[in-house]
C-alpha positions in Angstrom: -16.8 -5.7 10.9 -16.0 -6.8 14.5 -12.7 -8.5 15.4 -14.2 -12.0 15.2 -15.6 -11.3 11.7 -12.2 -9.9 10.7 -10.4 -13.0 11.9 -12.9 -15.3 10.2 -12.9 -13.3 7.0 -9.1 -13.6 6.7 -9.2 -17.3 7.5 -11.6 -17.9 4.6 -8.8 -16.6 2.4 -6.2 -18.8 4.0 -4.7 -16.2 6.4 -4.8 -17.5 9.9 -3.9 -15.0 12.6 -2.0 -16.1 15.7 -2.8 -14.7 19.1 0.2 -12.4 18.8 -1.0 -11.1 15.4 -4.5 -10.5 16.7 -3.0 -8.5 19.6 -0.9 -6.5 17.2 -4.1 -5.4 15.3 -5.7 -4.5 18.6 -2.7 -2.3 19.6 -2.7 -0.8 16.1 -6.3 0.3 16.5 -5.7 1.7 19.9 -2.6 3.7 18.8 -4.3 4.9 15.7 -7.2 6.4 17.8 -4.8 7.8 20.4 -2.6 9.5 17.9 -5.5 10.7 15.8 -6.5 13.0 18.6 -3.2 14.8 18.2 -2.9 14.8 14.4 -5.1 14.0 11.5 -4.3 10.4 10.5 -7.8 9.2 9.5 -11.5 10.2 9.5 -12.4 6.6 10.4 -11.9 5.8 14.1 -14.7 3.4 15.3 -13.4 -0.1 15.7 -15.8 -1.9 13.2 -14.9 0.6 10.4 -11.2 0.5 11.1 -11.2 -3.3 11.0 -13.1 -3.3 7.7 -12.0 -0.2 5.8 -8.4 -0.1 6.9 -7.2 -3.5 8.1 -9.3 -5.9 6.0 -9.2 -3.7 2.9 -5.4 -3.4 3.1 -5.0 -7.2 3.4 -7.2 -7.9 0.3 -4.0 -7.5 -1.9 -2.8 -10.8 -0.3 -5.9 -12.6 -1.5 -4.5 -12.3 -5.1 -0.7 -12.0 -4.7 1.6 -14.4 -2.8 3.3 -12.4 -0.1 5.0 -15.2 1.7 8.7 -15.1 2.2 11.2 -12.3 2.6 10.0 -10.1 -0.3 10.8 -6.4 -0.4 7.7 -4.1 -0.6 7.5 -0.4 -0.8 4.3 1.5 0.1 4.0 4.9 -1.5 2.1 7.5 0.6 1.0 5.1 3.2 -0.5 7.7 5.6 -1.2 5.8 8.8 0.4 2.6 7.4 -2.1 1.3 4.9 -1.8 -1.2 3.2 1.7 -2.2 4.2 1.5 -2.4 8.0 -1.5 -4.8 8.1 0.2 -6.8 5.4 3.4 -6.9 7.5 1.5 -8.1 10.5 0.0 -11.0 8.5 3.3 -11.7 6.7 6.1 -11.0 9.1 8.9 -12.0 6.7 8.2 -9.0 4.4 10.8 -6.2 4.3 8.7 -3.0 4.3 9.7 0.5 3.2 7.2 3.3 3.6 7.7 6.7 2.0 5.5 9.6 3.1 5.8 13.3 2.6 4.5 14.3 6.1 7.1 13.9 8.9 4.4 13.8 11.6 3.0 10.6 10.0 6.5 9.1 9.9 6.7 9.8 13.6 3.5 7.9 14.2 4.7 5.0 12.1 8.0 4.7 13.9 6.2 4.7 17.2 3.8 2.1 15.9 6.5 -0.2 14.6 8.3 -0.1 17.9 5.1 -0.8 19.9 4.2 -3.7 17.6 7.7 -5.0 17.6 7.9 -5.1 13.8 11.3 -5.9 12.3 12.6 -5.0 8.9 10.4 -1.9 8.5 12.0 1.3 7.2 10.4 4.7 7.1 11.4 7.5 4.8 10.2 11.1 4.9 10.3 12.3 1.3 8.2 13.3 -1.7 7.5 10.2 -3.8 8.9 12.0 -6.9 12.3 12.6 -5.2 12.3 9.2 -3.6 11.9 7.5 -7.0 15.0 9.3 -8.3 17.2 8.1 -5.3 19.6 5.4 -6.5 19.3 3.6 -3.1 15.6 2.9 -3.8 15.0 3.2 -7.5 14.2 -0.2 -9.2 15.0 -2.0 -6.0 11.7 -3.5 -4.8 10.0 -6.8 -5.6 6.6 -5.2 -4.9 5.4 -1.6 -4.9 1.9 -0.7 -3.7 -0.3 2.3 -3.0 -3.8 2.7 -1.8 -6.0 5.7 -2.5 -3.1 8.1 -3.2 -3.8 9.4 -6.7 -5.3 8.6 -10.1 -3.6 5.6 -11.7 -2.0 7.7 -14.5 -0.2 9.8 -11.8 0.3 6.9 -9.3 2.1 4.8 -11.9 4.8 7.5 -12.3 5.4 7.5 -8.6 5.4 3.7 -8.1 6.7 2.0 -11.3 10.2 3.5 -11.1 10.7 1.9 -7.7 9.8 -1.6 -9.0 12.8 -3.8 -10.0 12.6 -5.4 -13.5 10.6 -8.6 -13.0 8.8 -7.2 -10.0 5.2 -6.0 -9.6 3.2 -2.9 -8.9 -0.1 -3.4 -7.1 -2.7 -0.6 -7.3 -5.6 -0.8 -4.9 -8.6 1.1 -6.2 -12.3 1.8 -5.5 -15.1 2.6 -7.9 -14.3 3.9 -11.5 -11.1 1.8 -11.6 -11.7 0.8 -15.2 -11.7 4.4 -16.3 -8.5 5.0 -14.5 -6.9 2.0 -16.1 -7.8 3.2 -19.6 -6.4 6.7 -18.8 -3.2 5.2 -17.5 -2.4 3.0 -20.5 0.1 5.3 -22.1 1.9 6.1 -18.8 2.2 2.4 -17.9 3.7 1.6 -21.3 6.2 4.5 -21.1 7.2 3.5 -17.6 7.8 -0.2 -18.5 4.8 -1.9 -16.9 2.0 -4.1 -18.3 -1.2 -5.3 -16.7 -0.9 -8.8 -15.5 -4.0 -9.4 -13.4 -7.2 -7.5 -12.7 -9.4 -8.4 -9.7 -12.8 -6.8 -8.9 -14.8 -7.6 -5.7 -17.0 -6.0 -3.1 -15.9 -5.2 0.4 -17.9 -7.4 2.8 -20.7 -5.8 4.9 -20.8 -2.4 3.1 -20.5 -4.0 -0.4 -18.5 -1.1 -1.8 -16.6 -1.7 -5.1 -12.9 -2.6 -5.0 -10.4 -3.3 -7.8 -6.8 -4.6 -7.5 -4.6 -4.2 -10.5 -1.3 -6.1 -10.7 1.3 -4.9 -13.2 4.5 -6.6 -14.3 7.6 -4.5 -14.7 8.9 -5.7 -18.0 11.6 -3.1 -18.8 13.5 -0.4 -16.9 11.9 3.0 -16.5 13.4 5.9 -18.4 15.6 8.0 -16.2 13.5 11.1 -16.5 10.7 9.5 -14.5 9.4 10.3 -12.0 9.6 14.0 -12.8 9.9 16.8 -10.3 7.4 17.1 -7.3 4.0 18.3 -8.5 4.6 17.7 -12.2 3.1 14.2 -12.5 -0.1 15.5 -10.9 -0.3 18.6 -13.1 0.5 16.9 -16.3 0.2 13.1 -16.2 2.1 11.2 -18.9 
C-alpha cells in the first residue's frame, strides 16, 4: 500500500487526512525505520508494508467506532505505537495513554510524540498487570485497546480493568478470532464486559483476515483483577 492508496483508503471510510497529518505519517515511518536500526521495534520496515500493516491496520478500529472528540484511550502493550498513535494522528482530540513494559520502546514513543508535535499523549513504563491495579488509571478510560498482544482470554484481564463503567474495550485480532472469543467468554463475564459488536473484514491488497471486537463495560471489575504479572498468561480466567 503506497501513500496515495493509504490516503484514498482512509478517505473511503470518511477519514480525510490534511497535509499536516500526511506529513506526520511520513515522519512516523522515517523515525520507525531509523530507530529500528538501534532497537527491535518491528520486523516490517518497507514503506508499503508499514503503511498497510501498521498504519492502515491500526486505523481500521475507527471504521467501526466513533473516535471523534476528546475521548480518553489507553493502549496496552503498544510496542512502536500501534494502534494508538496512528489513531491519534487521525483524531487529534484523543487523549492517549500508552503502557508498555519495555523502557526503550517508551523512549522511542516519547521522541516520536515530540517530533510529531502530538499533544495529550502520556507514556507509562509498567507491566500491564501492575498498571491495571494503579488507582490513577484503573477504570478511568473511555476506550481501552490492544493489537496483537495476547490471546483474548488473557488480554481481557489486562484491558477490561482499565475501562470505566460504560466505556468500551476494543480488541483487534487476526485469524482464529472466533475461537479466541469463545475461549474468553468466562473471563469477559467475570471482568464485567459483554460483546457489543463484532466486525470481520480483510485487509486490502494482501487480503488477510481481521476481526474487531467491541465490548461494553457493564459492571465494575472485581478488585483482584488483574492478577500479578505473569499469572494471567499462565492461568487465564
